[in-house]
C-alpha positions in Angstrom: 0.0 0.0 0.0 1.3 3.5 -0.9 0.6 6.5 1.1 0.4 9.9 -0.6 0.9 13.0 1.5 -0.5 16.4 0.4 0.0 19.8 1.8 -3.3 21.3 3.0 -3.3 23.9 0.2 -2.8 21.3 -2.5 -5.6 19.2 -0.9 -8.0 22.2 -0.8 -7.2 22.9 -4.5 -7.9 19.3 -5.4 -11.2 19.4 -3.6 -12.1 22.7 -5.3 -11.3 21.3 -8.7 -13.5 18.2 -8.0 -16.3 20.6 -7.0 -15.9 22.6 -10.2 -16.1 19.4 -12.3 -19.1 18.2 -10.4 -20.9 21.5 -11.0 -20.0 21.4 -14.6 -21.4 18.0 -15.0 -24.6 19.0 -13.2 -25.1 21.9 -15.6 -24.6 19.6 -18.6 -27.2 17.2 -17.1 -29.6 20.1 -16.7 -29.2 21.1 -20.3 -29.8 17.5 -21.5 -33.1 17.2 -19.5 -34.4 20.6 -20.7 -37.8 20.0 -22.4 -37.6 21.0 -26.0 -40.5 22.9 -27.6 -41.9 21.7 -30.9 -42.7 24.1 -33.6 -46.4 24.5 -32.6 -45.5 25.3 -29.0 -42.8 27.8 -30.2 -45.3 29.5 -32.5 -47.9 29.7 -29.7 -45.4 31.2 -27.2 -44.1 33.7 -29.8 -47.6 34.4 -31.2 -46.2 34.0 -34.7 -47.2 32.2 -37.9 -45.7 29.2 -39.6 -44.0 31.5 -42.2 -42.5 33.8 -39.5 -41.1 30.7 -37.6 -39.6 29.6 -40.9 -38.1 33.1 -41.5 -36.6 33.0 -38.0 -34.9 29.7 -38.7 -33.8 30.7 -42.3 -32.3 34.0 -41.0 -30.6 32.3 -38.0 -32.7 34.4 -35.6 -33.4 31.2 -33.6 -31.5 28.0 -33.2 -33.4 24.7 -33.8 -33.0 21.0 -34.2 -34.8 19.1 -36.9 -35.5 15.3 -36.8 -37.3 14.2 -39.9 -40.0 16.8 -40.5 -40.3 17.7 -36.8 -38.6 20.9 -35.6 -37.6 21.6 -32.0 -36.4 24.6 -30.0 -34.6 24.8 -26.7 -36.5 27.0 -24.2 -33.3 28.7 -23.3 -32.9 29.8 -26.9 -36.4 31.2 -27.0 -35.7 33.1 -23.8 -32.4 34.4 -25.3 -34.4 35.6 -28.3 -36.7 37.6 -25.9 -33.7 39.0 -24.0 -31.9 40.1 -27.1 -34.9 42.1 -28.1 -35.7 43.4 -24.6 -35.9 47.2 -24.4 -35.6 48.6 -21.0 -37.8 51.6 -20.1 -35.9 54.9 -19.7 -38.4 57.5 -18.7 -37.9 58.9 -15.2 -41.0 59.7 -13.2 -40.8 62.9 -11.2 
């Protein structure tokens, strides 16, 4: 049996690195379990037509995944689209 000795600082760095890897893996797992929206759900949320959804895809406005004839969107991409077009109010009330 071999014994490995570590300085306290080295041990703490190792533990921190393990925690970072664990958090990274948890974030990846969350992304994989994110429920994707189909085209109908996307159009209902955005209140847009089939043609507008097609335009958004063609112009690269929204990312999507296509399997056969079925199109899917990540909710985080839809939220990002909203946030890119968010206009903050600027009027100050006296």
